[in-house]
C-alpha positions as CSV (number, residue, x, y, z in Angstrom):
1,X,-23.9,-18.2,6.4
2,X,-26.1,-19.1,9.3
3,X,-25.7,-17.7,12.8
4,X,-24.4,-21.1,13.9
5,X,-21.7,-20.9,11.2
6,X,-20.6,-17.4,12.0
7,X,-17.2,-17.2,13.8
8,X,-17.6,-16.3,17.5
9,X,-15.9,-13.0,18.2
10,X,-13.8,-12.3,21.2
11,X,-12.8,-9.0,22.8
12,X,-9.7,-7.3,21.4
13,X,-8.2,-7.1,24.9
14,X,-8.1,-10.9,24.9
15,X,-6.2,-10.9,21.6
16,X,-3.4,-8.7,22.8
17,X,-1.7,-11.7,24.6
18,X,-1.6,-13.7,21.3
19,X,0.6,-11.3,19.3
20,X,3.7,-9.2,19.0
21,X,4.7,-5.8,17.5
22,X,4.5,-3.7,14.4
23,X,5.5,0.0,13.8
24,X,3.3,2.9,14.8
25,X,1.0,4.8,12.4
26,X,-1.4,7.6,12.1
27,X,-4.0,7.9,9.5
28,X,-4.5,10.2,6.5
29,X,-7.2,12.6,6.0
30,X,-9.7,10.2,4.5
31,X,-9.2,7.8,7.4
32,X,-9.8,10.4,10.1
33,X,-12.8,11.6,8.2
34,X,-14.0,8.0,8.3
35,X,-13.6,7.8,12.0
36,X,-15.2,11.2,12.6
37,X,-18.2,10.1,10.6
38,X,-18.5,6.6,12.0
39,X,-22.0,7.3,13.4
40,X,-23.3,8.4,10.0
41,X,-21.7,5.4,8.4
42,X,-24.1,3.2,10.2
43,X,-26.5,4.1,7.4
44,X,-26.7,1.2,5.1
45,X,-24.8,1.9,1.9
46,X,-25.2,-0.5,-1.0
47,X,-23.4,1.2,-3.8
48,X,-21.8,-1.4,-6.0
49,X,-18.0,-1.1,-6.3
50,X,-16.7,-1.4,-9.8
51,X,-13.0,-2.2,-10.5
52,X,-10.8,0.0,-12.5
53,X,-9.5,-1.6,-15.6
54,X,-10.1,-3.8,-18.5
55,X,-7.9,-6.9,-18.8
56,X,-5.9,-5.4,-21.7
57,X,-5.5,-1.7,-20.9
58,X,-2.1,-0.2,-20.8
59,X,-2.8,2.1,-17.9
60,X,-3.9,1.5,-14.3
61,X,-7.0,2.3,-12.4
62,X,-7.1,4.3,-9.2
63,X,-6.9,4.4,-5.4
64,X,-4.6,5.0,-2.6
65,X,-0.8,5.8,-2.5
66,X,2.7,5.1,-4.1
67,X,4.4,1.7,-4.4
68,X,7.4,0.4,-6.2
69,X,6.4,-2.6,-8.1
70,X,8.2,-5.9,-8.9
71,X,11.7,-6.5,-9.7
72,X,13.5,-5.7,-13.0
73,X,16.6,-7.6,-13.9
74,X,18.6,-5.3,-11.6
75,X,18.7,-5.8,-7.9
76,X,16.5,-3.5,-5.8
77,X,14.6,-2.1,-8.8
78,X,10.9,-1.4,-9.1
79,X,8.2,1.1,-9.7
80,X,7.5,4.0,-7.4
81,X,3.8,4.6,-6.6
82,X,2.4,7.7,-5.0
83,X,0.9,6.5,-1.7
84,X,-2.0,8.8,-1.7
85,X,-3.2,7.5,-5.1
86,X,-1.2,4.4,-5.8
87,X,-2.5,4.0,-9.3
88,X,0.0,6.7,-10.2
89,X,3.7,5.9,-10.8
90,X,6.8,8.0,-11.0
91,X,8.2,8.2,-14.6
92,X,10.7,10.2,-16.6
93,X,8.8,12.3,-19.1
94,X,9.8,13.7,-22.5
95,X,9.4,17.3,-21.3
96,X,12.6,19.3,-21.0
97,X,12.8,21.7,-18.0
98,X,14.5,25.1,-17.8
99,X,17.6,23.3,-16.6
100,X,17.8,21.4,-19.9
101,X,17.0,18.0,-18.3
102,X,14.0,15.7,-18.5
103,X,11.2,16.3,-16.0
104,X,10.0,13.6,-13.7
105,X,6.2,13.3,-13.4
106,X,3.4,10.9,-12.3
107,X,1.4,8.9,-14.7
108,X,-1.0,6.0,-14.6
109,X,0.8,2.8,-13.8
110,X,0.8,0.4,-16.8
111,X,-0.9,-2.9,-15.8
112,X,-0.3,-5.1,-18.8
113,X,2.4,-3.7,-21.1
114,X,5.9,-4.9,-20.0
115,X,7.6,-2.2,-22.1
116,X,5.7,0.5,-20.3
117,X,6.4,-1.1,-17.0
118,X,10.1,-1.0,-17.7
119,X,10.1,2.8,-18.2
120,X,8.6,3.3,-14.7
121,X,11.3,1.3,-12.8
122,X,14.0,2.8,-10.6
123,X,17.0,1.3,-8.9
124,X,17.1,2.0,-5.2
125,X,20.3,2.6,-3.1
126,X,21.5,-0.1,-0.7
127,X,20.4,0.7,2.8
128,X,18.0,3.4,1.6
129,X,20.6,6.3,1.1
130,X,22.2,7.2,-2.2
131,X,21.3,7.6,-5.9
132,X,17.9,6.7,-7.3
133,X,18.8,5.6,-10.8
134,X,16.5,5.3,-13.8
135,X,16.4,1.6,-14.7
136,X,16.2,2.3,-18.4
137,X,19.5,4.3,-18.3
138,X,21.4,3.8,-15.0
139,X,23.7,6.7,-15.9
140,X,20.8,9.0,-15.1
141,X,19.6,9.8,-11.5
142,X,16.8,11.6,-9.8
143,X,18.0,15.2,-9.0
144,X,16.4,17.6,-6.6
145,X,17.5,20.8,-4.9
146,X,17.0,23.1,-2.0
147,X,14.6,25.6,-3.7
148,X,10.9,25.3,-2.8
149,X,9.0,24.2,-5.9
150,X,12.2,23.2,-7.9
151,X,11.4,20.5,-10.4
152,X,12.8,17.0,-9.9
153,X,14.6,16.0,-13.1
154,X,16.9,13.3,-14.5
155,X,20.6,14.2,-14.2
156,X,24.0,12.7,-15.1
157,X,24.8,10.5,-12.0
158,X,28.5,11.2,-12.6
159,X,28.3,15.0,-12.1
160,X,30.3,15.4,-8.9
161,X,29.3,19.1,-8.6
162,X,25.7,18.0,-8.2
163,X,26.2,14.9,-6.2
164,X,24.6,16.3,-3.1
165,X,21.4,17.0,-5.0
166,X,21.2,13.3,-6.1
167,X,21.8,11.7,-2.7
168,X,18.5,10.7,-1.3
169,X,17.3,9.1,1.9
170,X,14.6,6.9,0.4
171,X,11.8,6.0,2.9
172,X,14.3,5.1,5.6
173,X,15.1,2.0,3.6
174,X,11.7,0.5,4.7
175,X,9.9,0.7,1.3
176,X,7.3,3.2,2.5
177,X,7.8,6.9,3.3
178,X,9.3,10.2,2.2
179,X,12.2,10.6,-0.2
180,X,14.4,13.4,0.9
181,X,17.8,14.9,0.0
182,X,19.9,13.2,2.7
183,X,21.7,16.4,3.7
184,X,18.7,18.7,3.8
185,X,15.1,18.8,4.9
186,X,13.7,19.0,1.4
187,X,11.5,16.2,0.1
188,X,10.2,15.0,-3.3
189,X,6.4,15.6,-3.7
190,X,3.6,15.7,-6.2
191,X,3.0,19.3,-7.2
192,X,-0.1,20.7,-5.7
193,X,-1.2,17.1,-4.8
194,X,-2.9,16.9,-8.2
195,X,-4.1,13.5,-9.3
196,X,-3.6,14.1,-13.0
197,X,-1.5,12.7,-15.9
198,X,1.9,14.4,-16.2
199,X,1.9,16.4,-13.0
200,X,5.5,17.2,-12.1
201,X,7.4,16.1,-9.0
202,X,8.9,19.1,-7.2
203,X,11.0,19.7,-4.1
204,X,9.4,21.1,-0.9
205,X,10.1,21.3,2.8
206,X,9.6,17.9,4.4
207,X,6.3,17.8,6.3
208,X,5.0,15.7,9.1
209,X,1.5,14.3,9.4
210,X,-1.0,16.4,11.3
211,X,-1.9,20.1,11.2
212,X,-0.6,21.5,14.4
213,X,-1.9,24.9,13.4
214,X,-0.1,24.8,10.0
215,X,-2.8,24.5,7.3
216,X,-0.2,23.9,4.6
217,X,1.8,21.2,6.3
218,X,-0.8,18.4,6.3
219,X,-1.6,18.3,2.6
220,X,2.1,18.6,1.8
221,X,2.8,15.4,3.8
222,X,0.5,13.4,1.4
223,X,2.3,14.9,-1.6
224,X,5.5,13.4,-0.3
225,X,4.7,9.8,0.7
226,X,5.7,7.0,-1.7
227,X,5.8,3.2,-1.8
228,X,9.2,1.8,-2.9
229,X,8.2,-1.8,-3.3
230,X,11.5,-3.6,-4.0
231,X,13.7,-1.4,-1.9
232,X,13.9,-3.8,1.1
233,X,13.8,-7.5,1.9
234,X,10.2,-8.9,1.5
235,X,11.0,-12.2,3.3
236,X,8.9,-13.0,6.3
237,X,11.6,-13.1,8.9
238,X,10.3,-10.6,11.4
239,X,7.7,-10.6,14.3
240,X,4.9,-13.1,14.6
241,X,1.4,-11.5,15.0
242,X,-2.3,-12.1,14.7
243,X,-4.4,-10.4,12.1
244,X,-7.9,-9.6,13.5
245,X,-11.1,-8.2,12.1
246,X,-14.4,-7.0,13.5
247,X,-17.7,-5.8,12.0
248,X,-16.9,-2.1,12.0
249,X,-20.5,-1.3,11.0
250,X,-21.8,-2.3,14.4
251,X,-22.3,0.8,16.6
252,X,-20.2,-0.2,19.5
253,X,-17.7,1.6,21.7
254,X,-14.2,0.6,20.9
255,X,-13.6,-1.1,24.2
256,X,-16.7,-3.3,23.6
257,X,-15.8,-4.5,20.1
258,X,-15.4,-8.2,19.5
259,X,-12.8,-9.5,17.0
260,X,-12.2,-12.7,15.1
261,X,-8.9,-14.0,13.8
262,X,-7.5,-14.6,10.3
263,X,-6.3,-18.2,10.1
264,X,-4.5,-20.6,7.8
265,X,-5.8,-24.1,7.1
266,X,-3.6,-26.0,4.6
267,X,-4.0,-23.8,1.5
268,X,-7.1,-21.9,2.6
269,X,-7.4,-18.6,4.5
270,X,-10.4,-18.3,6.8
271,X,-11.8,-16.2,9.6
272,X,-12.4,-18.1,12.8
273,X,-12.8,-17.8,16.6
274,X,-9.6,-16.6,18.1
275,X,-7.9,-19.5,20.1
276,X,-4.2,-18.5,20.2
277,X,-3.1,-21.4,18.0
278,X,-0.4,-21.3,15.3
279,X,-3.1,-21.3,12.6
280,X,-3.8,-17.7,13.7
281,X,-0.2,-16.5,13.8
282,X,1.5,-14.8,10.9
283,X,5.2,-13.8,10.4
284,X,5.9,-10.5,8.7
285,X,9.0,-9.0,7.0
286,X,11.7,-7.6,9.2
287,X,12.5,-3.9,8.8
288,X,10.3,-3.6,5.7
289,X,6.8,-2.2,5.5
290,X,5.8,-4.5,2.7
291,X,6.4,-8.1,1.7
292,X,5.3,-11.7,2.3
293,X,3.1,-12.7,5.3
294,X,3.7,-16.3,6.3
295,X,1.2,-18.5,8.3
296,X,3.1,-20.3,11.0
297,X,1.0,-23.5,11.1
298,X,0.8,-24.0,7.3
299,X,4.4,-22.6,6.7
300,X,3.0,-20.9,3.6
301,X,2.4,-17.3,2.6
302,X,-0.7,-15.3,1.9
303,X,-1.2,-15.2,-1.9
304,X,-3.6,-13.6,-4.4
305,X,-4.7,-16.6,-6.3
306,X,-3.6,-16.2,-9.9
307,X,-5.6,-17.4,-12.9
308,X,-5.5,-21.0,-14.1
309,X,-2.8,-19.8,-16.6
310,X,-0.7,-18.4,-13.7
311,X,-1.4,-14.8,-14.7
312,X,-3.2,-11.8,-13.2
313,X,-6.7,-13.0,-12.2
314,X,-8.8,-10.3,-13.9
315,X,-12.5,-10.6,-13.3
316,X,-14.8,-9.9,-16.3
317,X,-17.5,-7.4,-15.5
318,X,-21.1,-8.6,-15.4
319,X,-22.3,-5.6,-17.4
320,X,-21.2,-5.0,-21.0
321,X,-20.0,-1.5,-20.2
322,X,-18.4,-2.5,-16.8
323,X,-14.8,-2.5,-15.9
324,X,-12.5,-5.4,-15.3
325,X,-11.3,-5.8,-11.8
326,X,-9.9,-8.2,-9.2
327,X,-13.0,-8.0,-7.1
328,X,-13.8,-11.4,-5.5
329,X,-10.5,-13.1,-6.3
330,X,-9.7,-15.4,-3.4
331,X,-6.7,-15.0,-1.1
332,X,-5.1,-18.4,-0.3
333,X,-1.8,-19.8,1.0
334,X,1.2,-20.8,-1.1
335,X,4.8,-21.9,-1.0
336,X,6.8,-18.8,0.1
337,X,9.8,-20.0,-1.8
338,X,8.0,-20.1,-5.2
339,X,9.8,-17.2,-6.9
340,X,7.4,-17.4,-9.9
341,X,4.6,-16.5,-7.6
342,X,6.4,-13.8,-5.6
343,X,4.4,-10.9,-7.1
344,X,1.2,-12.5,-5.8
345,X,2.5,-12.9,-2.3
346,X,3.6,-9.3,-1.6
347,X,1.4,-7.2,0.6
348,X,1.5,-3.9,2.4
349,X,0.0,-4.3,5.9
350,X,-0.9,-1.3,8.1
351,X,2.2,0.7,8.8
352,X,3.4,4.0,10.2
353,X,2.7,7.1,8.0
354,X,-0.6,6.8,6.2
355,X,-2.1,4.6,3.4
356,X,-5.3,4.3,5.4
357,X,-3.5,3.2,8.6
358,X,-3.8,4.6,12.0
359,X,-2.9,3.8,15.6
360,X,-5.7,1.8,17.3
361,X,-7.3,2.6,19.6
362,X,-6.3,6.3,19.7
363,X,-3.1,6.4,21.6
364,X,-3.1,2.6,21.7
365,X,-0.6,-0.2,20.9
366,X,-2.0,-1.6,17.6
367,X,-2.3,-0.6,14.0
368,X,-5.6,-0.5,12.1
369,X,-5.9,-0.3,8.4
370,X,-6.1,-2.2,5.0
371,X,-3.8,-4.9,3.7
372,X,-2.9,-3.9,0.1
373,X,-1.7,-6.1,-2.7
374,X,1.6,-4.6,-3.5
375,X,1.5,-5.4,-7.3
376,X,-1.7,-3.3,-7.7
377,X,-1.9,-1.4,-4.4
378,X,-5.3,0.0,-5.1
379,X,-6.7,-3.5,-4.3
380,X,-7.1,-4.6,-0.7
381,X,-7.9,-7.8,1.2
382,X,-11.4,-7.9,2.5
383,X,-13.4,-10.3,4.6
384,X,-16.9,-10.9,3.2
385,X,-19.1,-12.1,6.0
386,X,-21.8,-12.8,3.5
387,X,-19.7,-15.2,1.5
388,X,-17.4,-16.3,4.4
389,X,-14.6,-15.4,2.1
390,X,-11.2,-13.8,2.4
391,X,-10.8,-12.1,-1.0
392,X,-9.5,-9.2,-3.0
393,X,-11.5,-6.0,-3.6
394,X,-10.8,-2.5,-4.8
395,X,-9.7,-0.1,-2.1
396,X,-12.3,2.6,-2.0
397,X,-10.3,5.8,-1.4
398,X,-11.8,7.4,-4.5
399,X,-15.4,6.9,-3.4
400,X,-17.0,10.0,-1.9
401,X,-18.1,9.9,1.7
402,X,-20.2,8.4,3.1
403,X,-20.2,5.7,0.5
404,X,-16.5,5.0,1.1
405,X,-17.2,4.0,4.7
406,X,-19.1,0.9,3.8
407,X,-16.2,-0.2,1.6
408,X,-13.6,0.5,4.1
409,X,-15.3,-1.5,6.9
410,X,-14.8,-4.8,5.1
411,X,-11.1,-4.1,4.6
412,X,-9.9,-2.8,7.9
413,X,-7.8,-5.2,10.0
414,X,-6.0,-4.8,13.3
415,X,-2.4,-5.9,13.8
416,X,-0.6,-5.5,17.2
417,X,2.2,-3.1,17.4
């Protein structure tokens, strides 16, 4: 794109008047490392990003955190993804624990096998507090306890003597957060924060983000954060805001950065000079940290464009030994009421509590971070200035620094709080 075609960028302070709120956030370890190393990140990094999975594999590729995926026949049912590495899902294993019950573990999320998807679905309590039932057998519930390191297992939901150990406050009913026993300060977490097949879920004291002199607390927080995708309403009935982007690779002070605006134009999504018009305004879900994002002018929602057959738009690798991915798949606008396309219109914008998000600027009134595709949350929306395209690309959490910085910078958006 020529210089004349490039969108003119305006200062972020000028954008503040165009938008309204979103919840606070603070970033995870990799995000703070990113910020701390921003000067080093100015080094040009041209490592090609390869996607994670072939079109037919049964298991998912990797990046980011935990999400609950797409609805089963039951209301409020879906997969639970580990936020820190969302390619991993919570599933009931065949292993029997010392208590005589089935252990609950993380495993790679199936991408293409409906039968495997069904075994990873859970039913969420109305309002975010209550039993988390296994969708394959709703007589079985997640069961925790007050002992540090105690395994999370499946248990008979009707056992009144253990009812307190099966009553969870799940992510405050907002779809993203910690899952804790409602009458205690004990949370479900991934044991030792291990990104491996079959690692058990265990109970541990609920942690907050940040060290505050406690070297153990911060890692434990990331063991305990999950995405519960279908827990809350995904309809775009909440605040109207702008979504802005800047070239984060430019070595500028934060106060001097210029931003352009994501905008809707009929069925297309573009990046343009910020003007304050309805084309640049988007409506988000109310009281839910994931869901549909509706453009006000077009009255349509952001969508990952499916294949011509209406299926997941896998991209074949250029190399014979490469991996299939969603890299380069366009993001467009679509009828928000098209139930058949709902999986392609659910996103996780920057939110409070991690997933690559943080308050911006430090101590400020905005959120900065990626916009993840909720169906496969290790894929993020990016703006490619080279192609003038708003498209999908793999979120690069798994890349070692400093290579990850170059990938993050195309996928980091700012949304007012």
